[in-house]
N, C-alpha and C positions, 0 to 999 in steps of 0.2 A: 880183308883187313880194313879198318876205318880210314877214310881218307880225311886229310886236314885241308879244308877247302880256303884258299885265299883268292878273292876275285878283285877285279878293279886295279890292280898294281900295274900290270902291263899297259893298261889303257893310257895312264898318266905318267909313266916312268920318265919320259923326255923332258918333264917340267922341273925335274929336280936334278941337282948334282949328284954325282957318283957318291960321295961321302954321306950327304944327307939320306939318299936313297937307302944306303945301307942301313943307317941309323933307324929310318922308319920302318924298314922290313923287318928288321931284328925286334923292334918294339912290338909290331903288330903280331908277329909269330909268338913272342913269348906271352902277350895277352892273351891270344887265342888258346894257347896250351893251357895257361891258367884257368880260362873259363870252360875248357873242357868240351868246347864246341866242335863236334865231329858230325860227319855224314857218311853214309854208305854210298857207294858207286851205283849208277843205274843198273849195270849188270849184275851186282850182287843182289840188289832188291828184286830185279826180275827173276832171277834163278831160284830165288827163296820163295817167291809168290808162286812160281809154277810148280815148285815141289809140295808146297803146301795144298794148294788148290786141286792137286791130282790126287789128293788123299781124301777118301769119302768115308763118312762114318764117324760118329762121336768118339767111339773107342779107339779108331784108328789115329784120329787127331790127337788124341790124349797120348797114345803110344808115341807118335811122332814128335810131339812136344817135349816129352820126357827125355828122348833119345837126343834131340838137338841140344838140350840144355846140358845133358851130360857130356856131349862132344865139345861144348863151348862155343856153339853156333847161336850168338845172341840174338842176331837178327831174325834167324829161322825160329827160334824159340818164341819171340813176340809174335811173329806173324801167325804161328800155329795156335797160340793162345787165343788170338783174335778170332780166327776161323772157328776154333773149338767152342768159343763162348757164343758165337753166332748160330752154330748148329744146336746148342743146348736151348737158346732163345726160340729158335724156329719150332722146337718141341714143347714150348711153353714151360721150360724148366728154369724159371727166370733167377730164382735164388742161386743156383748153381752156375747159371751164366755170369751173374754179377759178381761172384767170386773169382771164376776164370779171368773176366775182364780187369778186375782189379788188379790181379797178378801181372796181367799183360801191361796195365799202366804204370806199375812199378818198374817192371823190366825196362819199358820204353824210356822212363825218366832216367834210368841207371845207365843206359847207352847214349842218351841225349839224341834220340831220332825223333825229331819234330812230328814227321808224318804219322809214325805209329802213335806217338804221344796223343795227337789230336783224335786219331781214329779210336783210341781206347776211351777218351773222355766221351766223344759221341756214343759209342757203345754203352757205356755205363748209364749215361743220360737216358738212353732209350730202354735199358733194362729197368731203371727207377720208373719211367712212365708206363711201362707194363705193369709194374706193381703199384701203380697209383700214387707214388710218391713224387708229386709234381714239383715241390719245392726243391728236393735234392736234385730231380731231373733238370730243372733249368740251370742250377749251379754249373752242372757238367757241361750242358750244351751252350752255356754263355762262355764259360772258359775255352771250350773248343773254338767257337767262334771268334774269341779275342785272339788267340793263338794263331789262328788261320789269318786274321787281319794283318797281324805284326809280322807273319812269316814272309820272307822274300822269294820264296820258291814258287814258281809258276808252273809247276808239272800237273798232270792230270789229277793225280792223287790229291795235291795240295788244294787245287778248285774244288774237287769232288768234296773234301772234308769240310770246306766252308758252307757248300750248299746243303750238305746234311745236317750240320749245326743250325742253320738258319731253319730248315724244315723241323727239326726237333722243338725250336723255340716257338715255331708258328703252331704247332700242334699243342702246346701247353696253353698259348693264348686263346686258341679255339676252345680249349676245355674250360678256361676260365670265363668264356663268354666275350672277351676282349676282341671282337672281330675286326675292328678297325686296325689295330696293331698287327694281329694276326695276318690280315690281307697285306699290309705292308711287307712283312717279313716274308712270307710265303712267296711274294711276287719276286723279290730278291733271290730266293731260292730257286724259283723257276727260270729266272734269267741265268743263272748260273749254270743249271742242267742243260738248258739250251745252247749255251756255248760249248758244252763238253758233248753235245748230241746224245745225251743219255736219254734213251727211249722210255725206261722204267722210271727214271727220277723226274722226267717231266709229267708222265702219267700220274705219279703220286701228287705231284703239287697241282695239277690241274683237278684232280678229284677233291683236294683240300679247299681249293678256290670254289669248286662248285658247292661244297658243304656250306661255306660261308653265304654264298648267294641263296641257297635254300633256307638257311635260317633267318635270313634277312627279308625273306618273302618274296625275292626275286626268282621266280620259278623258271622263266624263259632264259635266263642267263645261267642258272644252275643246270639245265638240260644241255646247254652248249658246252659248258666245261666238263659234264659227266661224260658226254659223247666223246669229246675230244680225248679223255682219258682212256675211254674204251678202245678207241682206234689205236692209240700209242701202246696200250697193253697187249692188244690182239698182235700187233706188228713185232712186238719184243717176245711174244709168246708166254707171257706172264699168266699162269692159271690164277694165282692169287689175286693179282690186280683185276682180272676179268669177273672172278667171283665178286669182289668188293663193288665193282660197277653195276652188276646185276642188283646187289642190294641198295645201292644208290637210286637206280631206275625205280625200284619197288618203292622206296621212300617217297619219291616224287608222285607216282601213281597214287600211293595212299593218300597223300595230302589232297589229290584230286578227286578222292572217293571213288577211285576206280579200283575196287578191292580185288577183283578177280585178276586184273593184270599185276597188280602189287604182288598178290600171293604166288603168282607164276614166276615172278622175278626171284622172289625170295627163296622159293623151291630151288630153281635153277642154281643159286648161289650155294645153297645147302649141299646139294648133291655134288657140286665141284670141290667143295671143302671136305667132303666125307672120307676120302683117302688121305687127306693131310694130317700131319701130326701138329699143325700150327693151330693149338686150340684156342689161343687168344683171339685170332681173327675169325675162326669158325663160330665163335659166340655171336657175332654180329647178326648172322643170318637166322640163327637159333632164336635170338631174342625178338628179332623182327617178326619171325612167323608166329612166336606166341602172342605179339601184339596185334597182329593182323586177325589173328583167329578169335582174340578178345573182342574186337571191334565187331567182327562178323558173327559172333554168338556161338562160335563151335568150341565149348568149354572143354571138351574131351581132349581135341588136338592142342589147344591153349595148354592145358596141364601137363600134356605128354611132353612138348618141347620145353616148357618151363622146368620140369623136373630134370631133364637132361642137361639144360643150359645151367641149372643151380650146381649140379654135381661137377660139371667142368670147370666153373667158375670158382668153386671152393677147392678144387684140385690144383689150379694154378694161383690161387690166392689174389683174385683180382677184384678189389674192392670196387672198382669202377663199373664193371658189369654186374656185380652182386647188387649194387645198388640198384639198377635198373630192373634186374630180375625180381628183387624184393617189392619194387613199386607195383610191377604187374600182378605179383600175387595179392598185394593189398587191394589193387582195383577188383581182382577177381572175387576176393571173398567180401568186399564191400557190396559188390553187384549181387552176391548170391545171399547177402544178408548176415553172413557170420562176422559179426562186429568184433568179437573177441580175437579172432584170427587176423582179421583186417588190421587192428590196432597193432598186433605183435609185428606183422610185417612192416607196417608204417614206421615203427621204431627202429627196426633193423635197418630198412632203407635210409633213415635218417642218419643212424650210426654210421654206415659205409659212406654216406655223402660226407660227413664230417671228418671221416679218415682221409677221405682224398682232398678235401678243400675246407680247411677251417679259417677263422679270422687271421690267425697267426701266420699261416701258409700264404693268404692273400696279399697280406702286408709285405712279407719276405719277398714274394715274387714280384710284386709292384716296385719294390725298392731296387731290385735286381735291374728290372726294366729301365726305370730312369738312370741307373749306373751305365747300361748301354748306350743311352743316348749321350750321356756325359763323356764316356770314353770315346765316342765317334768324334764329337767336337773337339775334344782334347787332341786327338790323332790327326785331325785336319789341322789345328793350329801348329802342331808340332811339324807336320809335314811342310806348312808354309815357312815356318822358321828354319827348317833344315835346307830348303831350297835357297833362302836368304843368305844363309852361312856359306853354301856352296858357291854362290856368285860372288860373295866378298872374297873367299878364298881363292878362286880362280884369278880375280882382279889383283889381288896382293903378290900372287906368285909371280905374274909377269914383272914385278918389281924386285924380285930376289937379287941378292948380291951374290958374290962368288962363293964357290964351294968353302973356300978357307974361312970366309967371314962367317958363314953358316955354321961350320964346325965350331968356332969360337963361340958363336951364339948359343948352339946347342949344349957346350960345356957349361956356359954360364948359366942356362936354364936348368941344367941338371943339378948344378950345385944350389940354385934358388929353391928348386923343388926338394931337394934333400933337407935343406935348412927348414923349409916351411914344414916338411914332414916331422922333423924333429919337435918344431914348436907345437905342431898340432898334437903330437904325441904327449907333450908335457901338458898342454892344456886339457887333453882328455883325462890324463892322471889326476890333475887336480879336480876335475868335475867329477870323477869317481870318488875321490876321497871326500869331497864336499858332500855327495849324495850319500855315502856311507855314514858320515857323521850325522846328516839329517835324519836318516832312516833310524840310527840308534836312538837319539833323542826323542824322536816320535813315538817309537815302540816302548822305550822305557816309560815315557810319560803316560801311555796307555795302561802299560802293566801297573803302575803306582796307583793311578787314578781309579781303576777298576775296583780293587779291595778297599781303597779309600771311600769311595762311594758306599759300599756296603757298611763300612764302620760308621761313618757319618750318619747314614740314613737310619740305621738301627739305633744308634745313640739318641738321636732325636726321638725316634718312636718310644724308647724305653722311658723317656720322661713323662708319658702320659698312660703308662701300662700299670695294671696291677701286679703284685709281687709274683703271682702264679704264671705270668706270661713272660717274666723276665729271662728265665734260665734258657730257653731255646735261643733267644736272639743274642744273649750274651755267649753262648757257644759258637754262634757264627761269627760274633766279632772277634772272639779268640782265634778261631780258624782262619779268617781273613787276615788277622794281625800275624799269624805265624807264616802265613804264605808270603806276606810283605817282607817279614824278617828273612825268610829262606833266600828270597830272591836278592836282597841286600847282600847278604852273606856270600852269595855265589859270584855276584858282581865283584865283591872285594877279593874274592879268591882268583878270579882271572886277572883282576888288577895285579896281584901278588906274583902271579905266574909270569905275567908279561914283563914286570919290572924286576924279578928276581930278588923280591924284598924277602928278608927272613931266611933262616936256615932250615932245610928239610930234615925231619927226625927220622933218619935211617935206622932201620933195625934188622936184625937177622932172625929167621925163624922158619917155621913149617907154613908156607904159604896156603897149601892146600886145606889145612885145618883153619886158617884164619878165614879163607873164603868161604868154607862150609859154613861157619858161625854166622857170617853176614847172610848167608842164602837162608839159614834157619830162621832168621829173624823175621822173615816174611812168610813163613809157613801158615801161621795163624790167618793172616790176610788172604792168603791163597785159598784156605779151606772156606773162608767165608764168601768168596766169589766163585767156589766150585772150580777152581783153575789147578790143574796138575802141575806142581813145582817140582823139578827134578835137578839133582846135582851130580855130575859125573866127574871123578877125579881118578886118573889111571895110576898114580903113583903119588908117593911122598917127594916134594920137593922143598929143599931149603934153600933160601936165598935171601938177598937183601931186599928190602921193600919199607916204604913209608906208609905206615898204617892209616894215616889220614888221608892220603892219595887213594889208597885201595878203598877206603869206606866211601869216598866220594864218587869214585868211578863207579864201583857196584850199584851204589843206591841210585845214581842217576839212570844206570842202564835198565836196573831192575824196575825202578818206579816207571820209566818209558815203556817197558814191555808189559807191565800189569795194566797200564793206562789204555792201552790198544788192543788187549787181548779179551774177547768176549767171555762170557761165562761157558765153562765146560772146554775152555781152550787149554793150552800148555805153554808154560815158560819154562825152559832148561838153560842151565850154566854147565858148559863142558870146558874141563881145565886138562892140559896135558903138556908133556915135556918133548921137544925135539932138538936134540943137540944141545947148544948153550942158549936156547930161547924157550920161553914159557908162553904158550898160546892158550887163549881163553876165548870161547864162543857164547854169547847171550843170545838165545833165540826165542822168539815167541810165534804164535800162530795167528796174530791179529792182522789188521788190515794192512795192505802193502803201501809203499810209497811210490809216487810216480818219478820219472827220471829227473825233472827239474828239482824236486825236493832232495832226491838222493844227491845230486850235485852241490846242494847248499845246506846239507843237514848239520854241518858243524860250524856254521856261520852264526854268530849272535843275533837273535831276534829274527831270523829267517822265519817267513810264514809261507808255506807250500798252499797250493791250491787243490791238491788232491785230496784223496781219502785220509792221508796222514797228515793233515793240517793241524797246526798248534801243537807241535811236539814240545810239551811243557810251556815254557815261556821263551824258548830259544836260547836259554843261558846254560842250562844244565848240560847239553850235549857239547857246547863250545867249551865249557869247564873241562869235560872228559878229554877233548881232543888237546887242551893246553897241558893236562897233567901227563897224558901218554907222550906228548912231544918232549916236556921237560925230562922224562927218564929214558929218552932216546928209542922210544917205541913206536909203533904204529897202530892205528885204529881205523878200520874201514866198515863199510855197511853194504849188505846187499839185502834186495827185497824183491819178492816175486808174488804176483797175483795168486791168491789161493793158497799159499804156502806161508806167508807172514815175513817176517824180517830178522836178520841175524847181524849182530855186531861182531867183528873179528878184531881180536887185540892180540899184539905180539911184543913183548918186552924182553929185553936180554936178561939172562941170569948172571948175578955176581955174587961172590961170598967174599967180601972184602972188609965189612963192618963187624966189629967186635961185640958191639951191644945187641943182647940177645932180648927178644921180644918178651913182655911180661907173662908171667906163667898164669895170671889171673884170667877168668873167662873174658871174652871181648863182649862189651855191651854196646851194641849197635842199634841206633834209633833209625828204624826204616823211613825212607822218604816216601811215604804213601801217596798214590795219586789222590787228588780231591775226589772224594765221593759225591757223585751228582744224582739228586732223586729225579726221576723221570717227571717232566712236565706235563701234566695232563690238562687237555683242553675241557673247559667247562662247557655243559650242556647249552647249546644256542636256542634262542626263543625270538619269535618275531616280535615279542614285546619288549625285549631287551636289547640294547645296543651291543653290537658285536666289536671286541677290540682285538687286533692282532699285534702280537709282541714278537719282532724279530730281533734276537740277541744271542751271540754265540756264549756268552757266560751264564750257565744255568742259574746261578744265585743271584745274579742281577735280574734276569728274566723273572724268576719266582718272587722275587721283591717287588718287581713293578707290577706283575699280575695281581699280587696279593692287596695292592693299594685299590684294585677295582674289582676283585672277584666278588665281592658282596652286592654289587650294583649292577655289573655288566657281565656278559659272556666273554671270557678270555681265551685266546688261542694263542699257540706258541709256535715259533719256528727258530732253528738254531743257525740259519744261514740265510743267505740273501737268495739262493736259488729256491729253496723249499719255502721262503716267505712269498715269494712271487707267486709260485704253485698255489699256496694257500690263498693268497689274495685273490687270485682268479675263481677258486673254488667257493670261498666263502662269501667275497665281495663284503668285507667288513665295513664298519661305519668310521673306523679310525685306525691308522696304523702307527706304531711306536717302533722304531727301529734304530739299533746301534749304527755307527759310521764305520768302523774298523771291523771287517768280518772277512773269513776267508772266501776265496771265489768273488762273487758279487759283493761289492761293499755297499754301504748305506746309499752314497749318491747314486749308483747306477740302479739301486732298487728304486729310488725316487723317479729317475729317469723313465724306466720301463712302466712304472705304475702311471705316471702321467701320458705315456705314450699309447696306452692301451685303452680303447673306448669304454671297455667293461669297468676299469677301475679309475679312470682318470678324475673322477669326481671326489675321491676318498682323500680326507685331510691326513697329513703325515707330520709327525714329531720325530725329529732326529736328536737321539742323546749320543754325545761322544766325548772322548778325551781330548780331541783336538780344538784347542781354545782360540786359535788365531782368528783375525777378523777376515782374512783371505778364506779359510776353510769355512768360516760360517756364510760368506757370501756364495762361495760355491755350492754349499748345501741348499741355499735358498734359490739359487738359479736353477738347480736340479729339479726343484719342485716341492722342497720341503715347507710346511707351513709354519713351524716352529723349530728353533735350533737351541737346545739345551746342552750344557757342558757338564761333564762328570767332574767332581760329585755334584749331583743336582740335589734341589731342595723339593722334598716329597709334596709339600703344599703347593709350591709353584707348578709341579707336574699336574697335581690335582686341578689346579685353576686352569691351566692350559687346555686340559682334555675337556673340562665342563664348558669352557668357552667355545671350543670348536663344535662339540655336540649340541650346545645350545642353538647354534644356528640352525642346525637341521630340525630341531624341535619346532622352533618359530616357524620354519619354512613349512613344515608338515601341517602345522596348525592354520597356516594361510591357505594350504591346499584344500584341507578338509572343511574349511568354512566357505569357500567359495569354488563354485562349479565351474567359472570360466577358466580355462586352461591356457589362456594367453595374456591376461591383463597385468594388473601391477605386480603381482609376485614375480614376474619375469625380471624386474629390475633387481631382485635379490638374488637370481641365480647366478652362477659362474658361466663364462662363455662355454666351457664343456658341457655343463648340465643343459644350458639353453639349447646347445646343438642337439644334444641327446633327446630331449623332449620333443624338439621340432621335428627331427627324424622319426621318432615313434609316432607322432601324430599323423604325419605324411603316410607312413606305412598302414596306420589303422584305416584311414580314408580309402586308401588303395584296395586293402583287403575286404574292407566293407563293400565296395563297389563289385568286387568279384565274388561275393558271398563266400568268403573263406577266412574270415576274421575267427581266430582263436589264440589262445596264449602261445601255444607251441609254434604255430606258424608265425606269428608276430615275432617271437624271439628267434626264429631262424632268419627271418628278413633282417634283423638286427645283428646277426652274426654272434648270438649269445645262446647259452644253453637256458631253459625255462627257469632254472633256479637262479642263475646269474642275473637275468632279466628281472625276476621278481624281487631280488635283493636290491638291485639298483634303484628300480623304480620305488620301491618302498623307502629307501633311504633319502630320495630327492623329494618325494611327494607325500610320503605317509601313507599311500593307497595301494593296495593289491592292483596287479594287472587288470584282473577281471573288474573291479570296481573302476577303475581309471577309464578302461574302454567303455564302460557303461556310461559314464559322464560324456565322453565323445559321441556315442550313440545318440544319447538325450539331447546334446546340443545340435546335432544334425536334424534330429526329430523336429525340433522347436523351429529351426530355420525353415524346413521343409513345410510344416503347418502354417508358417506365417507367410511364406512367399508363393506356395503352389496350392491354391484353395482348390483346384480341379482334381488334385490327387486324392485318391480315397486313403482311409486309414490303413487298409490293408497294404498299399502300395508304399505309404510312408514306412510301416514296420518292416517291409521286405527291403527297402532302401536302406534302412538302418541296420541291417544284419540279423533280424528277428524272423525266425523260421515259421513262428507260430504267433498269431496276432493277438491271442489272450496274453501271452508272455509280455509283449509289448505294452499292452494296456496296464498290466500289473506293474511292471517296472516303471513305467511313466508316472503312474498314480503314486507310487512309493516315493519318487524322487521330489515331485512338484506338488503333491497333495490333491491333484484334479485329473480328470481323464483327458486324453488328447483331444476329444471332441470338445469338451468345455474350453480347452486352451484355445482352440480355433475359433470358438465362438466369442472369445475375447474376455472370459471370465478373469484371466490374468492369474499371475502365480504371486 
């Protein structure tokens, strides 16, 4: 059974009076029970550990875990899941290991066992590292380290957890190439393992530190640490550790060009791993052997090991190893002259490298690293404050008065706390009411301004159109006007329901026939959408009902169902009687709602962030709830992924009204969802500006796009998340975004665009219904260049777009007329653009010196795809990457010709990245009109 732990009480109980002691003890126990802080006794934990670790084999561990879960042995189940996942990982079954360790994490959280919780976090982090997902791995290792630091447990397991989390973080930093931080973290991990006298733990960290020394070029230190690791692994009897040390020794021999010794070490490592199921670690020796045989020219053995390694890496889905394997394939085919295959494997290696570590992951990991340092400083300050508070408390206790006075004081304090609690509750209630009121008016303003934007904009356009073009715009104006009228009518209906204004027109009749006629009014619309509309009525039911209420409830539910049901889906209405209640289900096979949306689906103007966002305006379902409540019924909703959504209605059956429903057929006007034409991106062209419109209202987005489609390439996104994705993919010249959108709003779009080096130069226009000065300032602070309010003036939008794009036109002209990349035009660049160009030029010179300069390599250095790099450079300079690099090359050539008369033209060409001197002659003469030799002779340009 779990034991409730309470420490520190007996140590200081003599300082308190008996009455106060009882009060404090009771309060502490109550708080501890409320928080659910429990722990297992050492005997229980030791018994469970022994039981699980005596079980061998993946299948046996699986059966043991299920048996323990069935018996209610929660601790045993968590430990079994942990060992089961490790066994799967040791056989390189990483996906399965991740699933099992995740289940273990959930169960550890459920029982509140901190030690198992931290071990589960570390195991998941290791699983993600093996899968090459470094950003996710660091999240879990960091959370494990943080919990270990905050835990007061000083047991062996608690200390081991801390060391493992630090080792995981160190491995991630090594993969990033951040060897300084890796060295610091790994030494902390090594110190922890030394305190625990863990031979294997020390061996692992000595090997990792040796790897850092090796990559710093400090070979002597690397030998010391690798040999220390070998001694510890041998003493511990770790075959895996010994095999890895042989691989490390081979790497050092290889760097010293002692290829025979390197090959012998690699072969020893491979033979030791042959019988192991740990394919992830066995890949190291296979790849190393392929590399050494490539260097020594043994192509047959090289390809033999490469083929084996490729198959193993694919089986275990390891992008980290596949990147190294594809790189070796590339080198092999390049050496044999098979350029086509070499290019293919180079692209595959690049793709694998990007999957492990791209720009977003690097930024994410660095941000978490900074968070670690900040948390460490915060924790130190908190500990200092805590010590100070303890000293003050002990000082004040010495002056405590008698027990009776303390009891009186305690009573007064309790009364004061109770009064403050009541006051705080009232204050919070007022704040909630204020927030609800503000949210209502904010959203209602947005809903009114959106159709008004279309009405006023199209009315303005009609004044300059021919008669033939008027009809389509007039139809849109009518549609928007009707939507506005429907919204106003529903708001008035809610107001009537809440204030009980007016008398409901109760009538008696066949409710089944009435509902059938309402459903039939949607039949034609369902056919046009290829949606299967069904109506099921089990029997005839006569009852009292209000026809207007029935119309509004069914129209809103059916309209909502059709809105979210895709083509060839199904909408069904089932009605039946049980006792004295009438039940109705309206079901669709559309997208599901998340839990948050389900909780607030009947709140006016609630906007969910899941797939079921923007359920109408948020008014229709609120009206349904008001009507059902008014007739003493209930309405609930359930939604399940892949199955759709069902609204359940239950109302009481009464037959007390004498007025019969009219015999004339019911004429119902369906509340049809707004039909939205799919927005199609116009074809992009390097000669045209690219605009990206991010707007969740298709009509508004289409109208904005129509204003520029004849001059520019226009792309669309209907939410912030997709908009950011398209911005990174297209790198447009300008972004026009709405502010109020589901998920990521316009302000967050601005922040993320400005925070990404690929898109930080793009001007942004924000269009919104929020018109306060505060909102405008927030938008500009987030990174917007222009802030327009709905309804906006089309002429003003045109002017704003033209002005922002005109800056880039002038900048491009400046670049195209001036080959100097650093002079007066720099004064017209933004800080972000200047930093980008400076960084690009630095990398161009570096790659030129290494004879590796090409567009793809330069883009990779800048953490961009070639397309992104091309779009950004053309936007800023008006020049393609090839043209821009050529200018840099020519600038260096001029400098070398002027300052190094002893260099030959061939040497100048080589220093400028030209493999063939005739190509250098031709390019130089094309740019300057004279040959390099004439330039050196002083003919001048």
